[in-house]
N, C-alpha and C positions, 0 to 999 in steps of 0.2 A: 698526839698525846691524848690519853683517855682520862676523862674526869667522871666522877660519880657523885650524884646529888641525891639528897634525901628530902623528906617532907619538912625538915627543919629549915630548908632553903627554898620555900615555894616561889618567891619572887624571881630568884635567879633561874630556877627550874623553868618557869613559864616564859621568861625572856628568851631563853635558849630555844624552847620548843617553837615559839611564835616567830623566830627568825628563819624557820624553814618554810619554804613556799607551800609545800603540800602536807602540812600537819592537819590533824583532826582532833576533836575533843578528847579522844581516848588517851592522848599523850599528856594532857594537862594535869597539874598537881591536884587540882580540886576534884577531878574525876577519880583518880586512884585513891584519894584519901577516903572516900566513902567505902571503897572495897577493902581498905585496910581495917576500917571500923567493922566491916562485915566478917573479918577474920581470914582474908585471902592472902595475908603475908605482908611483908615490909616492902613498900614501893621504892624502887631505885631508878633514877634516870642516868643512863650512860650517854656520855657525849664525847665523841672522838673528833679530833680536828688536826689536820696537818696541811701542808702546802697544796695537796692535790685532792683531798677528799674530806668530808665531814659527815657525821651521821649521829642519829639519836635512837635509843631503844629504851623502852620502859619495861622493867621486869618486876614481878612480885616475888620477893625472896621468901621461901618457905623452909622452915626448919623441919627436916624429915623426921626428927624424933617426936614431933607432935602427932604423927599418925598413930592411931590406936594400936596397930599391929607392931609398932616398934617401941611403945612405951615400956620402960624398964629394961629395954634391950640396948637402945642407943642413947648415949648421953646427949642432953640438950646442947646445942651450939657446936655440934661436931660436923654434920653433913647437911647440905642445903640443896634445893633445886629451884629453878626459875619457871615461871609461867607468865604469859602475857596477861594483862588485866582482863577481866570479864569484858566481852565484846571483842575488840580487835587491838592489834599492836604490831610489833615487829620493827625492824630497822627502817628508818627513813634516811635515805642517803643522797647526798649531793656531791658529785665529783666522779672520778674514774678509777682511782687506785684503791679499790675496795679491799685488796689483799692485806694492806697494812692495818686497816681497821679491824678486820676479823682476827688477825694475828695478835693484836693487842688485847682484844676482847677475850679470846680463848685463853691467853696467858693469865688474865685477871681471874677468870672463872676457875682455872686449875689451881691457882694460888689461894683461892678463897673457898675451896672445898665445895664448889658447885658441881653436883654430880650429873645433872641433866637439865635440859631446857625444852619447854613446849611453847610453841609460838602460834598465834592465830593472826594471820596476815589480813590486812584491810582489803576487801575485794575491789573497792573503787580506786584505791591508790595503787593497787597491783604491786605492792612493795615486796612481794615474794620473789620477783624477778632478780633482785639484787642478791638474793640469798641462796640460790640454787646450788652453788658450789660449796657452801659452808654448812647448810642444814639439809636434812633429808626432807624435801618438800613434797607434799602430797595434795592432789586436787580433790576436793569434795564436791558437794552439791551446788546448784545454782542459787543465786540470791537476786533480790529485786530492789530496784531503786526507781524513783520518779524524776523525770527531767522537769525543771521548774522555769524554763525560759519564758513561758507565756501562759496565761489562763487557757487560751485555746488549745495549746499543746497538752496541758494537763488533762483537759476534758477529752481530747481526741484519743489519748492513750488509755483511757478507761475502757473496759469491755462494755458491751451494750447492757449486759446483766447488771454490772456494777453501777452504771448510770441510772438504771431503773431503781436500784436499791437506794441510791442517793436521793432520787426524786421522791421515793416513798418516805424517806426520813424527813425531808423538807415538808412534804404534804402533811405529815403527822406532827408538824410543829416542833421538831427537834431543834434546839438552839445550841450553837457551838460558841464557846468562850475560851479565852486563854489568859494565863497570868501566872504569877508566882507570889505566894504568901503562905504563912504557916498553916492556915486552916485548910487550904486546898490540898496541901500535901498530906494532911491528916486524913482528909476524906478520900484521897487517892489510895492511901494505904489500906483502908477498909475495903474498897471495891477491888483492889488488886488481890488482896488476900482471899476474898471470896472466890475470885476467879481461879486462884491457885488451888483452893479447896475443891472446886468443881473439876479441875483438871488432874487432881490427885498428884500435885507436883511434889518433887523432892524437898526436903527440909531446907536445902541451900537457897531455894527461890523465895523464901520468906525473909524479909528484911526488917530489922528493928527500927524503932523511931529515930534513933541516932543516925542511921544511914540516910534517911530522908532529910534530916536536919542538915547533914553535911552537903547533900546536893543543893539544898536551898541556900546555904550560907557560903559554901566554898566554890560554887559555880554561879555566881550572881548574874553573869552575863551570858551564860551558856546552857541554861536549863529553864524550860517552861512546862507548865501543864496545860494541855488542851483538854477540855471536857465537854460532854454533851448533857443537856438538860431536857427533861420532859416534865411539864407542869411543875417547874421549879425544883425538880429532884434530879440530882446528878446520877446518870445511868451508865455512863462510860467515861473513861479518862485515860490519858496517855502522857507519859513524860517524854518530851521531845528535847534532844540535846542539840545545841547550835554552836557552830564554830567554823570560821574560815570559809564561809560560803556554803557550808554543808549542814543539813538537818539530819538527825538520826532518830528513828523510832526506837525508843529505849525500853521502857516498861509500859504495859497496858493492861487494863482490866475493864470489865463490863458486867452489869447485872443481868443474869441469865433470863429473867422474866421479861426483859425489855429488848432482847436480841432481835426479835422479829421486826423491830423498827429500824434496824440497820444503823444504829448510832455511830459505830466505829467507822463505817464506810464514809458517812458524812464528815466525821471528825477528821479523818486523814485527808479527805478531799479539801476541806477548808484549811487544814494546816498547810497543805501544799500551796493553796492560793495565798495564804499569809506569807509563806516563804518567798513566793514569787514577788509579791509586793515589796518585801523587805530585802531583796537583793540576793537571796539564796539560790544556789544553782541546782542542788539535788536534795531529795528527801530519801534517805536510805531506809528501806523496810526490812531487809534481811531475808532469811529463807525459812524452811520448815524445821521442825524439831529434829535434831540430829542430822541436819542437812538433807532430810528426805523430802520427797514431793508429796507431802501430806495435805490435810485440809487447810492448815495454816499457810503453807506455801501457796496453795491455790487461791486463798483469800488475797494474799499479797500480790500474786501474779495478775489479778484482775485490775490492778492499778497501773500497769505498764505493759504495752503491747510490744515494745522494742526488744532488742537482743539483751540477754542477761549476762552478768558476770559470774564467776565462780569463786567460791571460798577455798582458800589454801591454808594448810597448816604446815608447821615446820618442827622437826625433832632433832635434838642434838644430845649426844652423850659425851661428857667431858672426861669422865673417869670410868672406863669400861669395867675394870676389875671391881671397883667399889659398887658399880651399878649391878653387876651380876651377883655380888655378895648380898646386896639388899634384896634382890629378887629371891635369892636362895633362903633368906630369913623368913620369907612369907610362907606360912604353913599352907595357905591356899590362895590362889589368885582368882578373884571373881570374874574378871574381864581380861582375858589374855590379849585382847586387841588394844587395851588401854595403854597410853604412854604418859609418864613413865610406868613401866610394867609393875613396879613394886607398889604403886598406888592403885592398881586395878582391883 
């Protein structure tokens, strides 16, 4: 039987998610609520269960008529598509008879005018493996995580250059703190936005104050800010998400004029030590921009010498005729490799 939950049922939503052995923060109601506020769509939790299998999937339901290219052409509430929440998602499945699950899910999508679905699978959970026969799965770039089983292992897995950067930060009296309270989220937003300005980031990556309020209030046990101070001034900060033995490096920023002190190197190192002390097993750092091996990827790679995991995506078209029609309505497609193509 397939059940669908909305954010009007957060308690039931999270009870179901936490009943799965290998869930992560990206499936929790409090996590997706912030991205609903950000305008990413309506979060839905799909829960399938029968005698042989059960599974969950979180999807952001988006009205296709909201796209600028279709305004005045498509009536609101007519066609929709799904995307995984920002970060990672996809099906978490326990059991063997997965065919019944995907049959029920496909039927629901077809009946509710879901045209297509784009999925970002979790690299550490490797949950793309369950979906190879249902989605078009593609492997992208490598991603980095840290193993937190002991302080010695954390240090040993750092490159020698990274160790020297951390030593430099300590020598320059950089102090690392962590916590969660409204003022630190306000200060984080200022530093993060300055970093986005420096990187000439797209508008999407600027978040309103309500977004941060949601992280603070709706993830009370699953989000902290780690920050670095120099002479009592905050010079770098990161939001770290926590759940089910896993830490995730979520959003981060630093003041450019203090980067030579390597505050983020020390911040991540001490966040890893904190995680180790508090029973967490991994600190997920992610990869480069667009899954490339750029300077961001190289920075993260310096924290772990071991073998890496790969990031996988999934694509699914539920109504091919309607999908092609939507593509045809676009006067120009800016990115032909984008999926779904009508959003390119």
